[in-house]
C-alpha positions in Angstrom: 0.0 -0.1 0.0 1.4 3.4 -1.1 -0.9 5.8 0.9 -2.4 5.2 4.2 -6.0 6.2 5.2 -6.1 7.6 8.8 -9.4 7.8 10.7 -9.5 11.0 12.8 -11.6 11.3 15.8 -15.4 12.1 14.9 -17.7 13.5 17.6 -21.2 13.2 16.7 -23.6 15.9 17.9 -27.1 17.0 16.9 -25.8 20.4 16.6 -23.2 19.3 14.1 -20.3 17.0 14.0 -16.6 17.9 15.1 -13.5 16.1 13.8 -10.1 16.6 15.6 -6.6 16.1 14.3 -3.7 16.5 16.7 -0.1 16.2 15.6 1.7 13.1 16.9 -1.5 11.7 18.2 -3.7 11.5 15.0 -1.2 12.8 12.5 2.3 11.0 12.7 4.2 14.3 12.2 4.6 17.8 13.4 2.2 20.1 11.4 4.1 23.1 10.3 1.9 24.3 7.3 -1.8 24.1 6.6 -3.2 24.9 3.2 -6.7 24.0 1.2 -7.7 24.2 -2.4 -11.3 24.9 -3.4 -13.4 26.1 -6.3 -11.4 23.8 -8.5 -12.9 24.0 -12.1 -14.4 20.7 -13.5 -11.7 18.8 -15.4 -8.9 20.4 -13.6 -6.0 18.3 -11.9 -4.1 19.6 -8.8 -0.9 18.1 -7.5 1.2 16.4 -10.4 4.3 16.4 -8.4 6.3 14.6 -5.5 8.2 15.6 -2.5 11.6 14.7 -1.4 11.1 15.0 2.4 7.6 16.4 3.1 4.8 14.3 4.7 1.2 15.4 4.0 -2.3 14.3 5.3 -4.9 15.2 2.8 -8.4 15.5 3.8 -11.6 16.2 1.8 -13.2 18.6 4.2 -16.3 19.1 1.9 -17.4 17.2 -1.2 -15.0 14.6 -2.9 -12.0 14.1 -5.1 -9.8 11.3 -6.2 -6.1 11.1 -5.3 -3.8 8.9 -7.4 -0.4 7.9 -5.7 2.5 6.5 -7.7 5.5 5.3 -5.9 7.6 4.8 -9.3 6.5 1.1 -9.5 2.8 0.9 -8.8 -0.2 3.1 -8.5 -3.2 3.3 -6.4 -6.4 5.5 -6.4 -8.2 6.8 -3.3 -11.7 8.5 -3.2 -11.7 11.1 -0.6 -15.3 11.9 0.6 -15.2 11.8 4.4 -14.2 14.8 6.6 -13.2 12.4 9.3 -10.5 10.7 7.2 -7.3 11.6 5.8 -4.8 10.1 3.2 -1.3 10.0 4.5 1.3 10.7 1.8 4.9 10.0 2.7 8.0 11.6 0.8 8.8 10.0 -2.6 5.2 9.6 -3.8 4.0 11.1 -7.0 0.5 12.5 -6.4 -2.5 13.9 -8.7 -5.7 15.0 -7.4 -8.7 15.1 -9.8 -12.4 14.6 -10.3 -13.3 17.3 -7.7 -17.0 17.4 -7.0 -18.8 20.8 -6.9 -17.9 22.6 -3.6 -15.1 20.3 -2.8 -12.5 21.6 -0.4 -9.1 19.7 -0.1 -7.3 20.4 3.3 -3.5 19.5 3.5 -1.7 19.3 6.8 2.0 19.3 5.9 5.3 18.4 8.0 7.4 21.3 6.7 7.1 25.0 5.5 7.1 25.7 1.7 10.5 24.9 0.2 10.5 24.7 -3.7 13.7 22.7 -3.6 11.6 19.8 -1.9 9.5 19.6 -5.0 9.8 17.1 -8.1 7.7 18.4 -10.8 9.2 16.3 -13.8 7.8 12.7 -13.8 10.7 11.5 -15.7 13.1 12.9 -13.0 10.8 11.2 -10.4 11.2 7.7 -12.2 14.8 8.1 -12.3 15.0 8.7 -8.5 12.3 6.5 -7.2 11.3 4.1 -10.1 
């Protein structure tokens, strides 16, 4: 298995549900950056890169989307559509996010600050390193 689904705490309440994510308890890394994508136009793909050192937990906080992971040897696809679940993506994994539903929000918890040198944008370069 390339990616791992992590079930987060889900507190059910008639006033509205609550999900909690705590570093080192629910998330196996220190959270140094949080970002989210939304209003993704139909047919668009996000991601399309790998990281050398960065760990990420990807969560569909609203709506749904598909995440395809590639470790250079095999691929797997995950449908994210539950706000109490996150997909753990470790370093050295190529990822593409696509098929966003209307109103989908993709929340990402990251183990480090933004560093352009940590990104691999060229798939052929990725395959040379990890394939």
